ZADO-1210 file (C-alpha; in nm, 4 decimals, padded with zeros to 6 digits):
<atoms>
<atom x="14.9512" y="08.0771" z="13.5239" code="MET" pos="1"/>
<atom x="14.6259" y="08.2458" z="13.6072" code="ASN" pos="2"/>
<atom x="14.4377" y="08.1768" z="13.2874" code="THR" pos="3"/>
<atom x="14.0815" y="08.0501" z="13.2983" code="LYS" pos="4"/>
<atom x="14.1904" y="07.7064" z="13.1864" code="THR" pos="5"/>
<atom x="14.4647" y="07.6808" z="13.4476" code="ALA" pos="6"/>
<atom x="14.2228" y="07.7817" z="13.7231" code="LYS" pos="7"/>
<atom x="13.9692" y="07.5241" z="13.6054" code="ARG" pos="8"/>
<atom x="14.2351" y="07.2539" z="13.6009" code="ILE" pos="9"/>
<atom x="14.3328" y="07.3421" z="13.9593" code="ARG" pos="10"/>
<atom x="13.9680" y="07.3253" z="14.0693" code="ARG" pos="11"/>
<atom x="13.9290" y="06.9916" z="13.8917" code="HIS" pos="12"/>
<atom x="14.2401" y="06.8563" z="14.0649" code="ALA" pos="13"/>
<atom x="14.0884" y="06.9454" z="14.4033" code="ARG" pos="14"/>
<atom x="13.7700" y="06.7588" z="14.3165" code="VAL" pos="15"/>
<atom x="13.9597" y="06.4583" z="14.1803" code="ARG" pos="16"/>
<atom x="14.1644" y="06.4293" z="14.4985" code="SER" pos="17"/>
<atom x="13.8494" y="06.3362" z="14.6905" code="THR" pos="18"/>
<atom x="13.6445" y="06.1249" z="14.4466" code="ILE" pos="19"/>
<atom x="13.7285" y="05.8093" z="14.2558" code="SER" pos="20"/>
<atom x="13.4975" y="05.5854" z="14.0565" code="GLY" pos="21"/>
<atom x="13.4581" y="05.2133" z="14.1163" code="THR" pos="22"/>
<atom x="13.2915" y="04.9345" z="13.9206" code="ALA" pos="23"/>
<atom x="12.9694" y="04.9624" z="14.1228" code="THR" pos="24"/>
<atom x="12.9707" y="05.3432" z="14.1388" code="ARG" pos="25"/>
<atom x="13.1693" y="05.4933" z="13.8489" code="PRO" pos="26"/>
<atom x="13.2633" y="05.8583" z="13.8099" code="ARG" pos="27"/>
<atom x="13.0503" y="06.0630" z="13.5698" code="LEU" pos="28"/>
<atom x="13.3048" y="06.3115" z="13.4336" code="ALA" pos="29"/>
<atom x="13.1714" y="06.6140" z="13.2439" code="VAL" pos="30"/>
<atom x="13.3598" y="06.8488" z="13.0128" code="TYR" pos="31"/>
<atom x="13.2005" y="07.1661" z="12.8785" code="ARG" pos="32"/>
<atom x="13.3439" y="07.3355" z="12.5719" code="SER" pos="33"/>
<atom x="13.2111" y="07.6548" z="12.4194" code="ASN" pos="34"/>
<atom x="12.9817" y="07.4588" z="12.1906" code="ARG" pos="35"/>
<atom x="12.9363" y="07.1039" z="12.3205" code="TYR" pos="36"/>
<atom x="12.9242" y="06.9042" z="12.6399" code="ILE" pos="37"/>
<atom x="13.0811" y="06.5598" z="12.6701" code="THR" pos="38"/>
<atom x="13.0663" y="06.3056" z="12.9500" code="ALA" pos="39"/>
<atom x="13.2161" y="05.9700" z="13.0385" code="GLN" pos="40"/>
<atom x="13.1420" y="05.6992" z="13.2922" code="LEU" pos="41"/>
<atom x="13.4825" y="05.6005" z="13.4270" code="ILE" pos="42"/>
<atom x="13.5931" y="05.3127" z="13.6484" code="ASN" pos="43"/>
<atom x="13.9061" y="05.4645" z="13.8025" code="ASP" pos="44"/>
<atom x="14.0147" y="05.1390" z="13.9666" code="VAL" pos="45"/>
<atom x="14.0687" y="04.9698" z="13.6302" code="LYS" pos="46"/>
<atom x="14.1082" y="05.2870" z="13.4261" code="GLY" pos="47"/>
<atom x="13.8238" y="05.1924" z="13.1910" code="HIS" pos="48"/>
<atom x="13.5597" y="05.4095" z="13.0288" code="THR" pos="49"/>
<atom x="13.2247" y="05.2329" z="13.0540" code="LEU" pos="50"/>
<atom x="13.0227" y="05.4741" z="12.8388" code="ALA" pos="51"/>
<atom x="13.0625" y="05.8112" z="12.6716" code="ALA" pos="52"/>
<atom x="12.8239" y="06.0644" z="12.5216" code="VAL" pos="53"/>
<atom x="12.8431" y="06.4049" z="12.3573" code="THR" pos="54"/>
<atom x="12.5865" y="06.6710" z="12.2775" code="SER" pos="55"/>
<atom x="12.6840" y="06.6838" z="11.9080" code="LYS" pos="56"/>
<atom x="12.3947" y="06.4649" z="11.8000" code="GLY" pos="57"/>
<atom x="12.1523" y="06.5854" z="12.0659" code="ALA" pos="58"/>
<atom x="11.8128" y="06.7337" z="11.9894" code="THR" pos="59"/>
<atom x="11.7051" y="07.0777" z="12.1062" code="GLY" pos="60"/>
<atom x="11.7329" y="07.4395" z="12.0010" code="LYS" pos="61"/>
<atom x="11.9523" y="07.5726" z="12.2802" code="THR" pos="62"/>
<atom x="12.2790" y="07.4435" z="12.4206" code="PHE" pos="63"/>
<atom x="12.1030" y="07.3799" z="12.7522" code="THR" pos="64"/>
<atom x="11.8372" y="07.1641" z="12.5855" code="ASP" pos="65"/>
<atom x="12.1081" y="06.9667" z="12.4069" code="ARG" pos="66"/>
<atom x="12.2965" y="06.9154" z="12.7341" code="ALA" pos="67"/>
<atom x="11.9804" y="06.7864" z="12.9006" code="SER" pos="68"/>
<atom x="11.9215" y="06.5455" z="12.6126" code="ASP" pos="69"/>
<atom x="12.2812" y="06.4245" z="12.6372" code="ALA" pos="70"/>
<atom x="12.2258" y="06.3597" z="13.0091" code="GLY" pos="71"/>
<atom x="11.9237" y="06.1447" z="12.9316" code="LYS" pos="72"/>
<atom x="12.1209" y="05.9506" z="12.6700" code="ARG" pos="73"/>
<atom x="12.4015" y="05.8982" z="12.9244" code="MET" pos="74"/>
<atom x="12.1490" y="05.7573" z="13.1712" code="ALA" pos="75"/>
<atom x="12.0276" y="05.5127" z="12.9046" code="ASP" pos="76"/>
<atom x="12.3833" y="05.3989" z="12.8297" code="LEU" pos="77"/>
<atom x="12.4555" y="05.3639" z="13.2010" code="ALA" pos="78"/>
<atom x="12.1527" y="05.1451" z="13.2649" code="THR" pos="79"/>
<atom x="12.2537" y="04.9252" z="12.9707" code="LYS" pos="80"/>
<atom x="12.5966" y="04.8918" z="13.1344" code="ALA" pos="81"/>
<atom x="12.4300" y="04.7955" z="13.4633" code="GLY" pos="82"/>
<atom x="12.5021" y="05.1210" z="13.6481" code="VAL" pos="83"/>
<atom x="12.2411" y="05.3075" z="13.8529" code="THR" pos="84"/>
<atom x="12.4563" y="05.5105" z="14.0958" code="GLU" pos="85"/>
<atom x="12.7390" y="05.7447" z="13.9928" code="VAL" pos="86"/>
<atom x="12.9740" y="06.0031" z="14.1412" code="LEU" pos="87"/>
<atom x="12.9287" y="06.3345" z="13.9593" code="PHE" pos="88"/>
<atom x="13.2544" y="06.5039" z="13.8552" code="ASP" pos="89"/>
<atom x="13.1761" y="06.8511" z="13.7254" code="ARG" pos="90"/>
<atom x="13.5308" y="06.8887" z="13.5927" code="GLY" pos="91"/>
<atom x="13.6072" y="07.2177" z="13.7642" code="GLY" pos="92"/>
<atom x="13.3094" y="07.3890" z="13.6003" code="PHE" pos="93"/>
<atom x="13.0403" y="07.5667" z="13.8017" code="ARG" pos="94"/>
<atom x="12.7280" y="07.3636" z="13.8687" code="TYR" pos="95"/>
<atom x="12.4966" y="07.5888" z="13.6701" code="THR" pos="96"/>
<atom x="12.3688" y="07.6241" z="13.3172" code="GLY" pos="97"/>
<atom x="12.4634" y="07.3392" z="13.0862" code="ARG" pos="98"/>
<atom x="12.6421" y="07.1361" z="13.3540" code="VAL" pos="99"/>
<atom x="12.3349" y="07.1455" z="13.5785" code="ALA" pos="100"/>
<atom x="12.1069" y="07.0704" z="13.2813" code="ALA" pos="101"/>
<atom x="12.3171" y="06.7652" z="13.1976" code="PHE" pos="102"/>
<atom x="12.2975" y="06.6435" z="13.5573" code="ALA" pos="103"/>
<atom x="11.9213" y="06.6989" z="13.5704" code="ASP" pos="104"/>
<atom x="11.8779" y="06.5082" z="13.2446" code="GLY" pos="105"/>
<atom x="12.0827" y="06.2199" z="13.3828" code="ALA" pos="106"/>
<atom x="11.8673" y="06.2167" z="13.6981" code="ARG" pos="107"/>
<atom x="11.5515" y="06.2157" z="13.4868" code="GLU" pos="108"/>
<atom x="11.6934" y="05.9172" z="13.2991" code="GLY" pos="109"/>
<atom x="11.7277" y="05.7201" z="13.6225" code="GLY" pos="110"/>
<atom x="12.0788" y="05.7830" z="13.7543" code="LEU" pos="111"/>
<atom x="12.1288" y="05.8673" z="14.1209" code="THR" pos="112"/>
<atom x="12.4159" y="06.0865" z="14.2362" code="PHE" pos="113"/>
</atoms>
């Protein structure tokens, strides 16, 4: 299939073949829908989700502002979980717009990629 979703899943599979989260450096997986952005901190060794956040309750007028706010909230949750360094998994999406805004918000919150 050559649908947009199938292409994104193939791109994501290529990224996932090279990165894997650990307890000290979990994977920050991002998913972007048409309306919201969601993210999880995942320890792939144990298969556990350490923290999760969505932009549904975020403040801001635009989707980009909400994604940035969600990134800051993810950084707060990560520091509470004792995590300062993460591997960024963009989920097959381009690193621009809301995905980049989320990453910048997470960096502003104190996470290092």
